[in-house]
KENUPA-880810 format. One record per residue (C-alpha): residue in one letter; x, y, z. Coordinates in steps of 0.25 Angstrom, whole numbers, always signed. Layout:
R  residuo      x      y      z
R        A      X      Y      Z
...
This chain:
R  residuo      x      y      z
R        M   -252   +269   +158
R        T   -248   +273   +144
R        L   -249   +287   +140
R        D   -254   +282   +126
R        T   -267   +278   +121
R        I   -266   +266   +113
R        V   -275   +260   +102
R        A   -276   +247    +95
R        L   -285   +238    +87
R        A   -289   +227    +97
R        T   -295   +217    +87
R        P   -288   +211    +74
R        S   -286   +221    +63
R        G   -294   +219    +50
R        R   -308   +219    +46
R        G   -318   +214    +56
R        A   -331   +216    +63
R        L   -325   +223    +75
R        A   -312   +230    +79
R        V   -308   +234    +93
R        V   -299   +246    +95
R        R   -294   +249   +108
R        I   -287   +261   +114
R        S   -281   +263   +128
R        G   -274   +274   +135
R        P   -276   +288   +141
R        G   -282   +294   +128
R        S   -293   +283   +126
R        R   -304   +292   +132
R        S   -301   +304   +123
R        I   -299   +295   +111
R        L   -312   +287   +113
R        T   -320   +300   +115
R        S   -314   +306   +103
R        V   -318   +294    +94
R        A   -331   +290   +101
R        G   -337   +301   +109
R        R   -340   +300   +123
R        L   -334   +289   +132
R        P   -343   +277   +133
R        S   -345   +270   +147
R        P   -333   +262   +152
R        R   -333   +248   +147
R        V   -346   +250   +139
R        A   -347   +248   +124
R        S   -352   +260   +117
R        L   -356   +262   +102
R        R   -350   +275    +97
R        R   -346   +281    +83
R        L   -331   +283    +82
R        R   -327   +296    +75
R        G   -315   +301    +68
R        A   -308   +315    +70
R        D   -318   +320    +59
R        G   -330   +315    +66
R        D   -332   +304    +56
R        I   -337   +290    +61
R        L   -326   +280    +62
R        D   -335   +269    +67
R        E   -347   +265    +76
R        A   -340   +257    +87
R        L   -341   +252   +101
R        I   -332   +258   +111
R        L   -328   +254   +125
R        W   -321   +263   +135
R        F   -312   +257   +147
R        P   -307   +268   +156
R        G   -294   +265   +163
R        P   -290   +258   +172
R        H   -301   +248   +170
R        S   -297   +244   +156
R        Y   -289   +234   +149
R        T   -276   +243   +149
R        G   -279   +250   +162
R        E   -280   +263   +153
R        D   -292   +270   +146
R        V   -296   +260   +135
R        A   -306   +261   +124
R        E   -311   +251   +113
R        F   -317   +254   +100
R        H   -325   +242    +94
R        L   -326   +245    +79
R        H   -331   +239    +67
R        G   -319   +231    +61
R        G   -317   +237    +48
R        T   -302   +241    +45
R        A   -306   +256    +41
R        V   -314   +258    +54
R        V   -303   +252    +63
R        G   -292   +260    +56
R        A   -300   +273    +57
R        V   -303   +272    +72
R        L   -288   +268    +75
R        D   -284   +280    +67
R        R   -293   +289    +75
R        L   -289   +284    +88
R        A   -274   +286    +84
R        D   -277   +300    +80
R        L   -283   +302    +94
R        G   -270   +298   +101
R        A   -271   +283   +102
R        R   -258   +276    +97
R        P   -258   +261    +92
R        A   -255   +251   +103
R        E   -243   +242   +103
R        P   -246   +227   +104
R        G   -251   +223   +118
R        E   -251   +238   +122
R        F   -265   +237   +128
R        T   -262   +225   +137
R        R   -248   +231   +140
R        Q   -255   +243   +146
R        A   -264   +234   +154
R        V   -252   +228   +160
R        L   -245   +241   +163
R        N   -257   +247   +169
R        G   -259   +235   +178
R        R   -272   +229   +171
R        M   -265   +216   +169
R        D   -252   +209   +172
R        L   -242   +203   +162
R        T   -248   +189   +163
R        A   -262   +194   +160
R        A   -256   +202   +148
R        E   -249   +190   +143
R        S   -262   +182   +144
R        V   -269   +193   +135
R        V   -260   +189   +123
R        D   -261   +175   +127
R        L   -276   +175   +126
R        I   -276   +183   +113
R        D   -266   +172   +107
R        A   -273   +160   +113
R        E   -276   +149   +102
R        T   -283   +139   +112
R        A   -292   +139   +123
R        A   -281   +134   +133
R        Q   -273   +146   +129
R        A   -284   +156   +131
R        R   -288   +150   +145
R        Q   -273   +151   +149
R        A   -272   +166   +145
R        L   -286   +169   +151
R        R   -281   +163   +164
R        N   -269   +172   +165
R        L   -276   +184   +159
R        G   -285   +183   +171
R        G   -273   +184   +180
R        A   -270   +169   +185
R        L   -255   +171   +183
R        A   -255   +185   +189
R        R   -263   +180   +201
R        Q   -253   +169   +204
R        C   -242   +178   +202
R        D   -248   +188   +212
R        A   -250   +177   +222
R        W   -235   +173   +221
R        A   -231   +188   +222
R        T   -239   +190   +234
R        R   -232   +179   +241
R        L   -219   +183   +236
R        T   -221   +197   +241
R        G   -224   +192   +255
R        L   -211   +184   +255
R        L   -203   +196   +250
R        A   -210   +205   +261
R        R   -205   +195   +272
R        A   -191   +194   +266
R        E   -190   +210   +266
R        A   -196   +210   +280
R        A   -185   +200   +284
R        I   -175   +210   +280
R        E   -182   +223   +285
R        F   -185   +217   +299
R        A   -175   +207   +301
R        E   -173   +211   +316
R        D   -188   +210   +319
R        G   -189   +196   +314
R        T   -196   +191   +301
R        P   -202   +178   +297
R        E   -192   +167   +295
R        A   -184   +167   +282
R        S   -188   +152   +280
R        E   -202   +156   +278
R        D   -200   +166   +267
R        S   -190   +156   +260
R        G   -201   +145   +261
R        G   -211   +155   +255
R        A   -202   +158   +243
R        A   -199   +144   +241
R        S   -213   +140   +241
R        L   -217   +151   +231
R        A   -206   +147   +222
R        A   -211   +133   +222
R        E   -225   +137   +219
R        I   -220   +146   +207
R        R   -212   +134   +202
R        T   -224   +125   +203
R        Q   -232   +135   +194
R        L   -221   +135   +184
R        A   -221   +120   +183
R        A   -236   +119   +183
R        D   -237   +129   +171
R        Q   -227   +123   +162
R        G   -237   +122   +151
R        G   -244   +136   +152
R        E   -235   +142   +141
R        R   -238   +130   +132
R        I   -253   +134   +133
R        R   -250   +148   +128
R        T   -240   +145   +117
R        G   -245   +131   +113
R        L   -237   +118   +111
R        D   -227   +114   +101
R        I   -228   +100    +94
R        A   -217    +95    +85
R        I   -220    +84    +75
R        L   -207    +77    +72
R        G   -203    +64    +64
R        A   -196    +59    +52
R        P   -199    +64    +38
R        N   -212    +59    +32
R        A   -217    +54    +46
R        G   -230    +62    +44
R        K   -227    +74    +53
R        S   -232    +84    +43
R        S   -245    +76    +41
R        L   -246    +75    +56
R        I   -245    +90    +58
R        N   -255    +93    +47
R        A   -265    +83    +54
R        L   -264    +88    +68
R        A   -265   +103    +62
R        G   -277    +99    +53
R        R   -270   +107    +42
R        E   -258   +106    +32
R        A   -248   +112    +41
R        A   -236   +105    +35
R        I   -233    +99    +21
R        V   -234    +84    +20
R        S   -225    +77    +10
R        A   -220    +63     +7
R        Q   -206    +70     +5
R        P   -197    +69    +17
R        G   -192    +82    +23
R        T   -204    +91    +18
R        T   -205    +98    +32
R        R   -192   +106    +34
R        D   -197   +116    +44
R        V   -206   +115    +56
R        V   -221   +117    +52
R        E   -230   +121    +63
R        A   -245   +120    +64
R        R   -253   +126    +76
R        I   -265   +118    +82
R        V   -273   +117    +95
R        L   -273   +104   +102
R        A   -278   +102   +117
R        G   -282   +116   +117
R        L   -267   +120   +115
R        P   -260   +127   +103
R        I   -251   +117    +97
R        T   -240   +120    +87
R        L   -237   +107    +78
R        A   -223   +107    +71
R        D   -221    +98    +59
R        T   -206    +96    +58
R        A   -195    +91    +48
R        G   -194    +76    +47
R        L   -182    +71    +56
R        R   -172    +64    +48
R        E   -157    +65    +44
R        T   -155    +74    +32
R        V   -144    +82    +26
R        E   -153    +92    +20
R        E   -151   +105    +27
R        I   -165   +111    +28
R        E   -171    +98    +32
R        R   -160    +97    +43
R        E   -164   +110    +48
R        G   -179   +106    +48
R        I   -175    +94    +56
R        R   -168   +102    +66
R        R   -180   +111    +68
R        A   -189    +99    +69
R        L   -180    +93    +81
R        D   -180   +107    +88
R        R   -195   +108    +87
R        G   -196    +94    +93
R        E   -187    +98   +104
R        A   -195   +110   +107
R        A   -209   +105   +105
R        D   -219   +102   +116
R        I   -224    +89   +109
R        V   -217    +81    +99
R        V   -224    +72    +89
R        A   -214    +62    +83
R        V   -219    +56    +70
R        L   -214    +42    +66
R        A   -219    +37    +52
R        C   -226    +23    +53
R        D   -222    +19    +39
R        A   -207    +21    +42
R        P   -196    +17    +52
R        A   -195    +27    +64
R        D   -184    +37    +61
R        D   -173    +39    +71
R        A   -175    +54    +72
R        T   -189    +53    +77
R        L   -186    +42    +86
R        A   -175    +50    +93
R        L   -185    +61    +95
R        I   -195    +52   +101
R        A   -184    +47   +111
R        R   -179    +61   +114
R        R   -192    +67   +118
R        H   -207    +64   +121
R        C   -215    +63   +108
R        I   -229    +59   +103
R        V   -224    +48    +93
R        V   -233    +47    +81
R        G   -233    +36    +71
R        G   -236    +43    +58
R        K   -242    +37    +45
R        A   -249    +26    +54
R        D   -258    +23    +42
R        L   -246    +17    +35
R        A   -241     +8    +47
R        P   -243     +8    +62
R        P   -231    +14    +71
R        P   -222     +3    +77
R        S   -226     +1    +92
R        A   -212     +5    +96
R        W   -214    +19    +91
R        R   -226    +21   +101
R        A   -232    +30    +91
R        L   -246    +35    +89
R        P   -250    +31    +75
R        V   -255    +42    +67
R        S   -259    +43    +52
R        V   -262    +57    +47
R        R   -268    +50    +34
R        T   -279    +42    +42
R        G   -280    +51    +55
R        Q   -275    +39    +63
R        G   -269    +44    +77
R        L   -271    +59    +75
R        R   -281    +60    +86
R        E   -272    +52    +95
R        L   -261    +61    +91
R        R   -268    +74    +94
R        D   -273    +68   +108
R        R   -258    +65   +111
R        I   -253    +79   +107
R        E   -265    +85   +115
R        A   -262    +76   +128
R        E   -247    +80   +127
R        A   -250    +95   +125
R        Q   -260    +95   +137
R        A   -249    +89   +145
R        L   -239   +100   +142
R        T   -249   +111   +146
R        P   -257   +114   +158
R        S   -272   +118   +158
R        A   -274   +132   +153
R        G   -280   +135   +167
R        A   -268   +131   +174
R        A   -257   +138   +167
R        L   -252   +151   +173
R        L   -238   +153   +166
R        T   -239   +155   +151
R        R   -227   +162   +147
R        P   -212   +160   +149
R        R   -210   +173   +156
R        H   -220   +168   +167
R        R   -212   +156   +170
R        A   -199   +164   +170
R        A   -205   +174   +180
R        L   -209   +163   +189
R        R   -196   +155   +188
R        D   -189   +168   +192
R        T   -199   +170   +204
R        A   -197   +156   +209
R        D   -182   +157   +208
R        W   -181   +170   +216
R        L   -191   +163   +226
R        D   -181   +152   +227
R        E   -170   +162   +230
R        A   -178   +168   +240
R        S   -181   +155   +247
R        I   -166   +152   +249
R        A   -161   +167   +252
R        P   -152   +167   +264
R        L   -155   +182   +267
R        P   -168   +190   +268
R        E   -163   +200   +258
R        L   -160   +190   +248
R        R   -173   +183   +250
R        A   -180   +197   +248
R        E   -172   +199   +235
R        A   -176   +186   +229
R        L   -191   +187   +233
R        R   -191   +201   +227
R        A   -185   +195   +214
R        A   -195   +184   +214
R        L   -207   +195   +215
R        D   -201   +202   +203
R        A   -200   +190   +195
R        L   -215   +186   +198
R        G   -218   +201   +195
R        R   -212   +199   +181
R        L   -223   +189   +178
R        T   -235   +198   +180
R        G   -228   +210   +176
R        R   -227   +216   +190
R        V   -212   +217   +188
R        G   -205   +220   +174
R        A   -218   +220   +166
R        E   -211   +229   +155
R        D   -201   +218   +153
R        V   -211   +209   +146
R        L   -222   +219   +141
R        D   -216   +221   +128
R        R   -214   +206   +125
R        L   -228   +203   +130
R        F   -236   +213   +122
R        A   -229   +211   +109
R        D   -237   +198   +108
R        F   -250   +206   +109
R        C   -259   +211    +98
R        V   -260   +227    +97
R        G   -274   +229   +103
R        K   -271   +221   +115
């Protein structure tokens, strides 16, 4: 528990109808009574006049009192629901600071909740994921882990792991008295490792729901890529020109398809060139295509297929589009979806194709537990140590491997080594959370 009392504006700064200021820490009770008079009943909103040091009224506001440990942070917490004028908010913040509350760091309220045992790291991560959610799928996934779905699964695995470790240590301590067969413990470790690896395989798309999918649009100059991204985005995200080589760098547009956040990337036209800047743009286009979750390869129906785009289609799976289909139909050999931005032909079908591929790359939001690279890393380490335990020739080695597996699993929820990830995690938070 911190010795400081922290304060922050928990709503966006600027003029608004309401603003919420939150304080947390051992000085919350005295600060609240100094500003608002007597304490209200716990968790009951009370209308009070907030007063400055000279007794002048700063605002008439609703206040809430959450005595620890039954609060968000596990400490004494108070909230002030103010009128949202900047002068009012500034005056109240100044008054609270004069009474000893220091400005909170980003995510410090949630950090205190983790340190005080009110939530684990997976729930804390879900708080910021919920704040940042752009789509309903992201919000559902964040709410599931905020409710403890991943933590409960980790606790179940930890219980089994602890049992295996206890048996291994008993085999060392009471070897002369006889202990359960080592093969039983080895089988239990192998079984748990297989279960964890199954979860890792099943949750391949959980991170994609949280971060979104990347779709690269590639093709020759003047194939219609920029017009296509504008049509999909519903706005003029990229410059459209008849002059080849207009797009030199990657141009991005953010949209939502199939309930998923999608980043569309318009890229430089693929062709041979000696112009240095355009060559760099083409290199970036190819790199983006290699890294993208989905590639839309555009061939212009009014021109022969270019070798660079055909090579891309041969190298990796693409959604092949025959652009400018109002001028000519795409040759059957292309196996391309005919699309015309000018007439709207094929745009609905293209969206349907993209949505289908996006859904194939992501699990349902209710099924995914693992949403961050560190989740996967911790579970891979856990499974690797369990494999070591299953083949260990001696009880001492088996116990050491099981202990390492338990530590690796504990890093996921913050039971072990929480400080190693706290700074990185809470740097993504807003100040008032």
